C-alpha positions as CSV (number, residue, x, y, z in Angstrom):
1,X,85.4,-0.2,-57.0
2,X,83.4,-1.5,-53.9
3,X,79.5,-0.8,-52.5
4,X,79.6,-0.9,-49.0
5,X,76.1,0.1,-47.4
6,X,74.8,1.1,-50.4
7,X,77.5,3.5,-51.1
8,X,80.4,2.9,-53.6
9,X,83.6,3.4,-52.6
10,X,87.2,3.1,-54.3
11,X,89.3,0.5,-53.0
12,X,91.7,3.2,-50.9
13,X,88.6,4.7,-49.6
14,X,87.5,2.0,-47.8
15,X,87.3,1.8,-43.7
16,X,90.2,0.5,-41.6
17,X,89.3,-2.5,-39.1
18,X,90.4,-4.0,-36.1
19,X,91.9,-7.8,-35.9
20,X,90.7,-7.9,-32.3
21,X,92.2,-11.7,-31.9
22,X,94.4,-13.2,-33.6
23,X,94.4,-16.6,-35.2
24,X,95.4,-19.8,-33.4
25,X,98.5,-20.5,-34.7
26,X,100.0,-17.0,-33.0
27,X,98.1,-17.6,-29.4
28,X,100.0,-17.3,-26.7
29,X,100.8,-20.7,-25.5
30,X,102.7,-20.8,-22.0
31,X,105.1,-24.1,-22.4
32,X,107.0,-22.9,-25.4
33,X,107.4,-19.6,-23.4
34,X,108.3,-21.4,-20.2
35,X,110.9,-23.5,-21.6
36,X,112.7,-20.6,-23.6
37,X,112.4,-18.5,-19.9
38,X,114.5,-21.6,-18.2
39,X,116.6,-22.4,-20.8
40,X,118.3,-18.9,-20.7
41,X,117.8,-18.7,-16.5
42,X,120.1,-22.0,-17.2
43,X,122.6,-20.6,-19.1
44,X,123.0,-17.1,-17.2
45,X,122.9,-18.2,-13.8
46,X,124.5,-21.1,-14.0
47,X,127.6,-20.8,-11.2
48,X,126.3,-17.1,-9.8
49,X,126.6,-16.7,-5.8
50,X,124.0,-14.4,-4.4
51,X,125.2,-10.6,-4.2
52,X,122.6,-8.0,-2.2
53,X,124.1,-5.1,-3.8
54,X,124.4,-6.6,-7.3
55,X,120.8,-7.6,-7.4
56,X,119.0,-4.8,-8.0
57,X,120.8,-4.3,-12.0
58,X,121.0,-7.8,-12.1
59,X,117.1,-8.2,-12.0
60,X,116.3,-5.2,-14.1
61,X,119.3,-7.1,-17.1
62,X,117.8,-10.1,-16.7
63,X,114.0,-8.3,-17.4
64,X,114.8,-7.0,-20.2
65,X,116.7,-10.0,-21.7
66,X,114.3,-12.0,-21.6
67,X,111.5,-9.5,-22.7
68,X,113.7,-9.0,-25.7
69,X,114.2,-12.8,-25.9
70,X,110.2,-13.4,-26.3
71,X,109.9,-10.5,-28.8
72,X,112.7,-11.5,-31.0
73,X,112.5,-15.5,-30.9
74,X,108.7,-16.5,-30.4
75,X,107.2,-14.8,-33.2
76,X,104.2,-13.3,-31.1
77,X,103.0,-10.4,-33.1
78,X,101.2,-7.4,-31.6
79,X,101.9,-8.9,-28.3
80,X,103.5,-6.5,-25.2
81,X,105.7,-9.4,-23.0
82,X,105.8,-7.8,-19.4
83,X,108.3,-9.6,-17.2
84,X,108.9,-9.3,-13.9
85,X,112.1,-10.5,-11.9
86,X,112.6,-11.0,-7.7
87,X,115.7,-12.4,-7.1
88,X,116.0,-13.0,-3.2
89,X,118.2,-15.1,-0.6
90,X,117.7,-18.6,0.0
91,X,117.8,-19.1,3.7
92,X,114.4,-21.9,4.2
93,X,111.9,-18.9,4.5
94,X,108.7,-19.5,2.5
95,X,107.5,-16.1,0.5
96,X,104.5,-15.0,-1.5
97,X,104.0,-13.5,-4.7
98,X,101.1,-12.2,-6.5
99,X,100.3,-10.3,-9.3
100,X,96.5,-8.2,-10.6
101,X,95.9,-7.6,-14.6
102,X,93.5,-7.3,-16.9
103,X,93.2,-9.3,-19.6
104,X,91.1,-11.3,-22.0
105,X,91.1,-14.8,-21.6
106,X,91.2,-15.3,-25.3
107,X,94.3,-14.0,-26.0
108,X,96.6,-12.6,-23.7
109,X,98.3,-15.3,-21.3
110,X,101.1,-15.8,-18.9
111,X,104.3,-18.2,-18.0
112,X,106.3,-18.3,-14.6
113,X,109.1,-19.6,-13.7
114,X,111.6,-20.2,-10.8
115,X,114.8,-21.4,-10.5
116,X,117.1,-22.0,-7.4
117,X,120.8,-22.2,-7.3
118,X,120.9,-26.1,-7.0
119,X,125.0,-26.2,-6.1
120,X,124.5,-24.2,-3.0
121,X,121.2,-23.3,-2.5
122,X,122.1,-19.2,-1.8
123,X,119.1,-18.0,-3.7
124,X,116.1,-18.4,-5.9
125,X,114.7,-16.4,-8.6
126,X,111.2,-16.0,-9.7
127,X,110.2,-14.7,-12.7
128,X,106.3,-14.1,-14.2
129,X,106.1,-13.0,-17.7
130,X,102.6,-11.6,-18.4
131,X,102.1,-11.8,-22.3
132,X,99.7,-9.4,-23.3
133,X,97.6,-8.7,-27.1
134,X,96.8,-5.3,-28.3
135,X,94.5,-4.9,-31.2
136,X,95.9,-4.0,-34.8
137,X,94.9,-2.0,-37.8
138,X,94.0,-4.0,-41.0
139,X,93.7,-2.2,-44.4
């Protein structure tokens, strides 16, 4: 039995609590995420040639695989990963990317990795990854 605000409650009658902040060890860390993304892109895209017709399916596959990789290997409980991939032909032009999000600076974060095909300089890949924490219920 537990007394809450002068009322005696059984253990199973306690109100639910929301855990809004992760413990420090489970907080998003940018550098390990960037390393995982960099290693994945180097393995996946080594020797790949630019093909405009395959870019739509390739970007979808790569973003899904990176998202799944983050969820499975990084151990961030209660985080959602938003992975965006852009593949473009390298022709000497400049490209700018921007993104807007509402988030909590204490718990959320992002990691960005850019891959350039160094063998023939035919394409580039830009991969911003956003990580947002969702509150969890603690009983």
